C-alpha positions in Angstrom: 221.5 201.8 -34.3 224.3 201.6 -36.7 223.7 204.1 -38.6 224.3 205.8 -35.7 227.5 204.4 -35.4 226.1 202.3 -32.4 226.4 198.9 -31.8 223.6 196.6 -33.4 224.7 193.4 -32.7 221.9 190.6 -31.4 222.6 191.5 -28.1 221.4 194.8 -28.2 219.1 194.8 -30.7 217.5 191.6 -28.7 217.6 194.7 -25.1 216.2 197.4 -26.9 213.1 195.3 -28.2 212.6 194.3 -24.9 212.7 197.4 -23.3 211.4 200.0 -26.1 208.8 197.3 -27.6 207.9 194.5 -24.9 208.8 191.9 -26.9 211.1 189.0 -26.1 213.4 187.7 -28.8 216.0 185.7 -28.2 219.6 186.7 -29.4 220.0 183.1 -31.4 217.0 183.5 -33.4 217.9 187.9 -34.0 221.5 186.4 -35.2 220.1 184.0 -37.8 218.2 186.8 -39.0 221.0 188.7 -39.5 223.0 186.0 -40.9 220.4 185.6 -43.3 219.9 189.2 -44.1 223.9 189.2 -45.5 223.9 191.7 -41.9 226.8 190.7 -40.0 230.0 190.7 -41.9 232.0 187.2 -41.1 235.4 188.0 -39.4 238.5 185.7 -39.4 239.2 182.7 -37.3 239.9 184.1 -34.0 241.7 182.6 -30.4 238.3 181.0 -28.2 237.4 183.1 -26.1 237.4 179.7 -23.8 241.0 179.6 -23.9 241.5 183.5 -22.2 241.8 183.7 -18.6 239.1 186.4 -18.3 238.7 189.1 -15.0 235.4 190.3 -13.8 234.8 192.4 -10.7 231.5 190.9 -8.4 230.7 194.3 -6.9 230.9 198.3 -8.6 233.6 199.9 -7.4 235.4 196.7 -7.1 237.9 197.8 -9.9 237.9 200.8 -12.7 239.9 200.2 -15.5 241.2 203.5 -17.4 242.9 203.8 -20.4 243.5 206.8 -23.0 243.5 206.8 -26.8 244.0 209.2 -29.8 241.7 211.3 -31.9 242.0 213.7 -34.9 239.7 216.8 -34.9 238.8 218.4 -38.0 242.2 220.9 -38.2 243.9 217.7 -37.8 245.4 218.3 -34.7 245.5 215.3 -32.3 244.1 215.0 -29.4 243.7 211.8 -27.1 240.9 211.0 -25.0 240.9 209.3 -21.2 238.2 207.5 -20.3 237.4 205.7 -16.9 235.5 202.4 -16.6 233.5 200.8 -13.5 234.9 196.7 -14.5 231.7 195.2 -12.6 229.2 197.5 -14.2 230.7 198.4 -17.6 229.9 202.1 -16.2 231.5 204.9 -18.2 232.8 207.0 -15.2 234.4 209.7 -17.2 235.5 210.2 -20.7 237.3 213.0 -21.0 239.1 215.2 -23.9 242.6 216.5 -23.7 245.4 218.0 -26.1 247.5 215.3 -23.9 247.0 212.7 -20.8 249.6 213.4 -18.4 249.8 211.7 -14.8 248.2 215.4 -13.1 245.2 215.2 -16.0 244.7 211.4 -14.6 244.8 212.5 -10.5 242.0 215.0 -11.7 240.4 213.3 -13.8 240.1 210.0 -11.5 239.3 212.8 -8.0 236.3 213.9 -10.2 235.4 210.8 -10.7 235.5 209.3 -7.0 233.6 212.5 -5.7 230.6 211.9 -8.2 231.0 208.0 -7.8 232.9 206.8 -4.1 236.3 205.7 -3.6 237.0 202.1 -6.0 238.6 199.5 -3.9 241.4 198.9 -7.0 242.2 200.0 -9.8 243.2 198.7 -13.6 245.6 200.0 -16.5 248.7 199.0 -18.2 252.1 200.3 -17.8 252.1 203.8 -19.8 253.9 206.4 -17.3 251.0 208.3 -16.4 249.6 205.9 -14.9 252.9 204.1 -13.6 256.9 204.0 -12.9 257.2 200.2 -12.3 258.8 199.6 -15.5 261.1 202.7 -15.4 263.8 201.4 -13.1 262.3 202.4 -9.6 263.5 206.0 -11.1 261.6 209.1 -9.4 259.6 207.0 -7.3 255.8 206.9 -7.5 254.0 209.3 -9.6 251.3 211.7 -9.3 248.8 209.0 -9.6 250.4 206.2 -7.5 250.9 208.3 -4.8 246.8 210.0 -4.6 246.4 205.5 -4.6 248.6 205.3 -2.0 246.7 208.1 0.1 243.6 206.8 -0.4 244.1 203.0 0.4 243.4 201.9 -3.4 245.1 198.8 -5.0 247.1 199.3 -8.3 246.8 196.4 -10.4 248.8 197.0 -14.1 248.1 194.6 -17.0 251.5 192.7 -17.7 252.9 193.3 -20.7 252.1 192.3 -23.9 249.2 190.7 -22.6 246.6 193.3 -24.1 243.3 191.5 -23.2 243.8 192.6 -19.0 242.5 195.4 -19.8 240.0 194.7 -22.4 237.3 196.1 -21.3 237.8 199.3 -21.5 240.0 199.0 -25.0 236.6 197.8 -25.9 235.0 200.7 -24.9 237.0 202.8 -26.9 236.6 200.5 -29.7 232.9 201.2 -29.4 233.7 205.3 -28.6 235.3 205.9 -31.7 232.9 203.9 -33.9 230.6 206.1 -32.8 232.6 209.2 -33.4 233.4 208.3 -37.2 229.8 208.6 -37.5 229.0 212.4 -36.2 231.0 215.6 -37.6 234.6 216.0 -37.0 235.0 218.2 -34.2 236.4 221.5 -34.6 237.6 221.9 -31.1 238.8 220.1 -28.2 235.3 221.7 -26.8 233.3 220.4 -29.3 235.1 217.2 -29.0 234.1 216.9 -25.3 230.3 217.8 -26.1 230.2 214.9 -28.2 232.1 213.1 -25.4 228.8 213.5 -23.1 226.3 212.8 -25.4 228.1 209.4 -26.0 228.0 208.7 -22.2 224.9 209.1 -21.9 224.0 206.9 -24.7 226.3 204.2 -23.3 225.3 204.5 -20.1 221.7 204.6 -20.2 220.3 203.7 -23.3 222.1 200.4 -24.4 222.8 196.9 -22.6 225.9 196.5 -20.3 
């Protein structure tokens, strides 16, 4: 799994052992073996997880998280990858490649995701201008995405500035995605990158634990 750029931590290994080999092994046992084999890299002391106030949706479609990240093609050209993630199930609802993510693109991909998965009760994003104009001093009114949410009666939640952990699930998803992409041949075109994203999304949604 690690050789393919996929997660290979204790929980993922335990899931694969149970689902593909009918073996039940505790994550603690797997972790001990990984440490003994020198396969777990020590990490700097981090803030305890218990110190964070965590938000978790209780039902699918209760909340969708979204964000976008940058990725370079083989030519060096920059692209942006827009991801939508169900907060409860961690299911990747939409992962798409674009030259540049705009509010119009956010609306287009959000509409496609609604057509496939239904209408969410709420959305959770950062304060990027493609998602909200609330930090723009009220100038220009709602953007295209905010107007769409208003039409559907969907509650919009935005993270507090300088609190990146609010959208931690989709940001963690993006880290997993980019780790996987680094193990693949660098895509030469936007279409080739989208093919890779589709392959990753299928692997993420159907062949690993959530």
